[in-house]
C-alpha positions in Angstrom: 2.7 -25.3 22.7 1.3 -21.8 22.5 -1.6 -21.1 20.2 -0.4 -17.6 19.5 -0.4 -16.6 15.9 3.0 -15.5 14.7 3.0 -12.7 12.1 5.7 -12.5 9.4 6.9 -9.0 8.6 6.9 -8.0 5.0 8.8 -4.9 3.8 7.0 -1.8 2.6 8.7 -2.1 -0.7 7.4 -5.7 -1.2 3.8 -4.5 -0.3 4.1 -1.6 -2.7 5.2 -3.9 -5.5 2.4 -6.4 -4.8 -0.2 -3.6 -4.7 1.0 -2.0 -7.9 0.8 -5.3 -9.7 -2.7 -5.9 -8.5 -4.0 -2.4 -8.9 -2.2 -2.0 -12.3 -4.9 -4.2 -13.9 -7.4 -1.5 -12.9 -5.3 1.4 -14.1 -4.2 2.5 -10.6 -0.8 3.0 -9.0 0.3 3.5 -5.4 2.7 6.4 -4.9 4.7 7.8 -1.9 4.9 11.5 -1.5 8.5 12.7 -2.1 8.2 16.3 -0.9 6.7 17.8 2.3 4.3 19.9 0.2 2.9 16.8 -1.6 2.7 15.0 1.7 0.6 17.8 3.3 -1.8 17.9 0.4 -2.3 14.1 -0.4 -0.7 12.3 2.5 2.4 10.0 2.7 0.8 7.4 0.4 -1.7 8.0 -2.3 -3.3 6.3 -5.3 -3.3 7.7 -8.8 -5.5 6.8 -11.8 -2.9 6.4 -14.5 -5.4 6.4 -17.3 -7.0 9.7 -16.4 -4.1 11.2 -14.5 -5.6 12.2 -11.2 -5.4 11.4 -7.5 -7.9 8.6 -6.9 -7.3 8.2 -3.1 -5.5 10.3 -0.5 -4.0 9.4 2.9 -3.9 5.7 2.2 -3.1 3.3 5.0 -0.7 0.7 3.4 -1.8 -2.3 5.6 -5.5 -1.6 5.1 -5.1 -1.2 1.3 -3.0 -4.4 1.1 -5.8 -6.3 2.9 -8.5 -4.8 0.7 -6.7 -5.8 -2.5 -5.8 -9.2 -0.9 -2.1 -8.9 -1.3 -1.3 -9.3 2.4 -2.0 -12.7 3.9 -3.5 -13.2 7.4 -0.1 -14.2 8.8 1.7 -11.2 7.3 2.2 -7.7 8.6 3.8 -4.6 7.2 7.1 -4.2 8.9 10.4 -2.4 8.5 13.1 -4.9 7.4 
């Protein structure tokens, strides 16, 4: 038997839903840029503070943010499904 750890892919959509549930308690929401202009100014993924209506984080790495908020388990990876 190999002792290789097998990673289970989780879709971007599922990760976004998990993150928004967790971050919603803090008044934060993860958004994806819908236009090229928005993407050049804040990055593909960004976090907004919904209580004060401003961009809290720019150029967010989805996998790193998911691990930081503990919504992505050690055996999971962000994958395209």
